[in-house]
C-alpha positions in Angstrom: -5.1 64.6 34.9 -6.1 66.7 31.9 -3.2 66.8 29.5 -2.8 69.2 26.6 -1.6 67.3 23.5 2.1 67.9 23.1 5.1 66.5 21.2 8.4 66.1 23.0 11.9 65.3 21.6 13.9 63.8 24.5 17.7 63.8 24.0 20.0 61.5 25.8 22.4 60.6 23.1 25.7 59.9 24.9 26.9 56.4 23.9 27.4 55.3 27.5 26.7 51.6 27.9 26.8 51.9 31.7 24.0 53.0 33.8 24.2 56.3 35.7 21.7 58.6 37.4 21.1 60.7 34.3 20.4 57.6 32.1 18.1 56.1 34.7 16.2 59.4 34.9 15.7 59.5 31.1 14.5 55.9 31.1 12.0 56.6 33.9 10.6 59.6 32.2 10.5 58.3 28.6 8.9 55.0 29.5 6.2 56.6 31.7 5.5 59.6 29.3 5.1 57.1 26.5 2.1 55.6 28.2 0.2 58.9 28.6 -2.4 59.6 25.9 -1.9 62.8 23.9 1.8 62.8 24.6 4.0 61.9 21.6 7.6 61.4 22.7 10.5 61.1 20.3 13.8 59.7 21.5 17.2 60.8 20.2 19.6 58.2 21.7 22.9 56.5 20.9 22.6 53.0 19.5 23.5 50.3 22.0 23.5 52.8 24.9 21.9 52.0 28.2 19.0 54.3 27.4 18.6 52.6 24.0 18.5 49.1 25.6 15.9 50.1 28.2 13.4 52.0 26.0 11.0 50.9 23.3 11.8 51.4 19.6 8.8 53.5 19.1 9.7 57.0 17.7 13.4 56.3 18.3 16.1 58.0 16.3 19.8 57.0 16.6 22.2 59.9 17.1 25.4 59.7 19.0 26.7 62.8 20.8 30.1 61.9 22.3 30.6 65.5 23.4 29.1 69.0 22.8 31.6 69.3 20.0 30.1 66.7 17.6 29.3 68.9 14.6 28.1 66.3 12.2 25.8 64.6 14.6 24.6 67.9 16.0 23.6 68.9 12.5 21.7 65.5 12.3 20.0 66.4 15.6 19.0 69.9 14.3 17.6 68.4 11.1 15.6 65.8 13.1 14.1 68.5 15.3 13.2 70.6 12.2 11.5 67.6 10.7 9.6 66.6 13.8 8.7 70.1 14.9 8.2 69.1 18.6 6.7 71.5 21.1 9.6 70.8 23.4 13.2 69.7 23.0 14.5 68.3 26.3 18.2 67.8 27.2 18.9 65.6 30.1 22.7 65.4 30.1 24.9 68.4 30.9 27.3 67.4 28.1 24.5 67.8 25.6 23.2 71.3 26.5 24.7 73.1 23.5 23.4 70.4 21.1 19.9 70.6 22.7 19.9 74.4 22.6 20.8 74.5 18.9 18.2 71.9 18.0 15.5 73.8 19.9 16.4 77.2 18.6 16.6 76.2 15.0 13.4 74.2 15.1 11.3 76.8 16.9 10.8 74.5 19.8 10.7 75.3 23.5 14.1 74.3 25.2 14.0 72.4 28.4 17.1 71.3 30.3 17.4 69.0 33.4 20.2 69.8 35.9 21.3 66.8 38.0 24.9 67.5 39.0 26.4 70.1 41.4 29.5 71.0 39.5 29.8 74.5 38.1 29.0 75.0 34.4 31.6 76.1 31.8 31.7 79.8 31.0 30.1 79.4 27.5 27.1 77.5 29.0 26.7 80.0 31.8 26.9 83.0 29.5 25.1 81.9 26.3 23.0 78.8 26.9 21.4 78.5 30.4 20.0 82.1 30.5 18.4 81.7 27.1 16.5 78.4 27.5 12.8 78.3 28.4 13.1 76.3 31.6 15.7 74.4 33.6 14.4 71.7 35.9 16.8 71.2 38.9 16.3 67.8 40.5 17.0 69.3 44.0 17.4 72.4 46.0 21.2 71.9 45.9 21.1 71.8 42.1 19.1 75.0 42.1 21.5 76.7 44.4 24.4 75.8 42.2 22.6 77.2 39.1 21.9 80.4 41.0 25.6 80.7 41.9 26.3 80.2 38.1 24.2 83.4 37.5 21.2 81.7 36.0 18.1 83.8 36.6 15.8 82.3 39.3 12.7 82.6 37.1 14.3 80.1 34.7 14.7 77.4 37.3 12.1 75.1 38.8 12.8 72.2 41.2 11.4 69.0 39.9 12.7 66.1 42.0 13.4 62.6 40.8 10.4 60.4 41.4 10.3 57.1 43.3 8.1 54.5 41.8 5.2 54.0 44.3 4.4 50.7 42.7 7.8 49.3 44.0 8.5 51.5 47.0 5.6 51.6 49.5 4.8 50.6 53.1 3.0 47.3 53.8 3.2 45.8 57.3 2.4 42.4 55.9 5.2 42.6 53.3 7.6 44.0 56.0 7.0 40.8 58.0 7.3 38.6 55.0 10.7 39.9 53.9 11.9 39.8 57.6 10.9 36.2 57.8 12.8 35.5 54.5 15.9 37.1 56.1 15.4 35.3 59.4 14.8 38.5 61.3 12.4 38.2 64.2 9.5 40.6 64.7 11.1 42.2 67.8 14.5 43.0 66.2 15.4 46.5 65.0 16.9 46.5 61.5 19.5 49.2 60.8 19.9 49.4 57.0 22.4 50.6 54.4 21.3 50.7 50.8 23.2 51.5 47.7 26.8 51.5 46.5 28.9 50.0 49.3 31.7 52.6 49.3 33.6 54.8 51.7 32.3 57.9 50.2 28.7 56.7 50.7 29.4 56.3 54.4 29.7 52.5 54.8 32.4 52.7 57.5 30.5 55.3 59.4 27.5 52.9 59.1 29.6 50.2 60.8 30.7 52.5 63.6 27.1 53.7 64.3 25.9 50.1 64.3 28.7 49.1 66.7 27.7 51.9 69.2 24.0 51.2 68.9 24.7 47.5 69.8 26.0 48.6 73.2 22.6 50.2 73.8 20.2 47.8 72.1 20.8 44.1 71.9 17.9 43.3 69.5 19.5 44.7 66.4 20.2 43.4 62.9 22.4 45.2 60.3 21.1 44.9 56.7 23.4 45.9 53.8 21.5 46.1 50.5 23.9 46.4 47.6 27.6 45.7 46.8 30.8 47.6 46.2 34.5 47.7 46.7 34.3 48.4 50.4 31.8 45.6 51.3 34.5 43.0 52.3 36.5 45.5 54.4 33.2 46.6 56.1 32.3 43.1 56.9 35.8 42.6 58.4 35.2 45.5 60.7 31.9 43.9 61.8 33.9 40.7 62.5 36.5 42.6 64.5 33.7 43.9 66.7 32.2 40.3 67.0 29.1 41.4 65.2 29.3 39.2 62.2 26.3 37.2 63.2 24.2 40.4 63.3 24.9 41.3 59.7 22.8 40.4 56.6 23.9 41.2 53.1 22.0 40.9 49.9 24.6 41.8 47.3 23.4 43.4 44.1 19.8 42.5 43.6 17.2 43.4 41.0 14.6 44.1 43.7 16.3 46.2 46.4 12.9 47.7 47.1 11.7 44.3 48.5 14.5 44.0 51.0 14.3 47.7 52.0 10.8 46.9 53.4 12.5 45.1 56.3 14.2 48.3 57.5 13.4 50.2 60.7 16.2 52.7 60.3 18.0 53.8 57.1 21.4 55.4 57.4 22.4 57.7 54.5 25.8 58.9 55.7 27.3 60.2 52.5 30.6 62.0 53.0 30.3 64.3 50.0 27.6 66.2 48.2 24.6 64.4 46.7 22.8 65.9 43.8 19.5 64.4 45.0 19.5 61.7 47.6 17.3 59.0 46.3 17.8 56.6 49.2 16.4 59.1 51.6 13.1 59.1 49.8 13.1 55.4 49.4 13.5 55.2 53.2 10.5 57.6 53.6 8.5 55.3 51.3 8.8 52.2 53.5 8.2 54.2 56.8 11.7 54.0 58.1 13.6 56.4 60.3 16.0 58.1 57.9 19.3 59.5 59.2 21.5 61.8 57.1 24.6 63.8 57.4 24.3 67.6 56.9 25.6 67.7 53.4 24.0 68.9 50.1 21.4 67.8 49.1 20.5 65.5 51.9 20.0 68.2 54.5 17.3 69.8 52.4 15.2 66.6 52.2 14.6 66.2 55.9 13.2 68.4 58.7 15.1 67.4 61.8 13.0 65.3 64.2 9.9 65.9 62.0 10.6 63.7 58.9 14.0 62.2 59.9 17.3 63.1 61.6 20.1 65.3 60.4 23.5 65.0 62.1 26.8 66.6 61.6 29.0 64.9 59.0 31.3 62.4 60.6 29.8 62.9 64.1 29.2 59.2 65.1 28.2 60.1 68.7 25.6 62.6 67.6 24.2 60.1 65.2 24.0 57.4 67.9 22.5 59.8 70.5 19.8 61.0 68.0 18.8 57.5 66.9 18.8 56.3 70.6 16.4 59.1 71.5 13.9 58.2 68.8 14.1 54.4 69.2 13.5 54.8 72.9 10.3 56.8 72.2 7.8 54.8 70.2 5.5 57.7 69.8 8.2 59.9 68.4 9.4 57.1 66.1 5.9 56.6 64.7 5.3 60.3 64.3 8.5 60.9 62.4 8.1 57.9 60.1 4.5 58.7 59.4 5.4 62.3 58.5 8.1 61.1 56.2 5.7 58.7 54.5 3.3 61.5 53.9 6.1 63.6 52.5 6.8 60.8 50.0 3.2 60.5 49.0 2.7 64.3 48.5 6.0 65.2 46.7 8.0 62.2 45.3 5.7 59.6 43.8 5.8 59.0 40.0 2.2 60.2 39.7 2.9 63.5 41.5 6.1 64.3 39.7 4.8 63.5 36.3 1.7 65.6 37.0 3.9 68.5 38.0 6.2 68.1 35.0 3.4 68.1 32.5 1.6 71.0 34.2 4.8 73.1 34.0 5.3 72.3 30.4 1.7 73.1 29.6 2.2 76.6 31.2 5.0 77.3 28.7 2.8 76.7 25.6 
């Protein structure tokens, strides 16, 4: 990949010690961009924050932006940008858009914002900030749609999805059997998987109900829950009430969820509310699993029904069960869908592809 030499000031300066999607996104981009020759990346972060703890000290500057109304530290950020004279000032947190905008404008840098969330923007941002930046990268179609409803000109918006690290998430039949052996899952068993925060809003109870109904059709099932959360114990109680406790495997919070996901044959992503992206969908694609989602934002945009996965009506357990049954009873259809999904991952969502696209779009702005 030919890269034009460029300097980037990446801003994620909220002093939040707890990980969130925005912070993880900053860490992923910073750490990978830092390894690309001809890219100089400067980091404006809050000391002791999650981003600070998970990035190198190279070209790091400590500035804490507790809110958009942090005048003293905003002046520090502006002075830093004037001193560094970066080609791009990048704001990755919706609470730092005004600060990023001022730093970019007053340093003569191009202004780039990332939009993750689906909430509507405050009037001031809609009127005076978003229309005047150089580019907004929406992480999903749903994020783009919300920006358009906020009145942001479409030519200001590009979709740039979150990337999934292909060095961790990938398909290997040998590793699939290894992890299944580790979990005492036999080769002929079908593994129905939930991954992520074990929470009602993420669909854990619908997962239990789908599993219960599938067990009446297929007797060779195992139910794998990767993750932890406040609703794990109640969900396990439901499995016990259905006399399915011996079919359930839990991992708890693990540092390598990607390893356990390789065991999956079906991944259920039955979120009740809107998702700004839908990372677990793409993770399911990456390990060649059949991914099933509810028809909510942004999940419904990630899948072509019966081509790369299954889309069912939110809360419709019977429809989910019938759709999964149809695919599991047709090996050819299952293999076609999962291969299509795997190719979708390789073509659109790998770290290599997304970073290539990101740098290409920046280059076009210079």
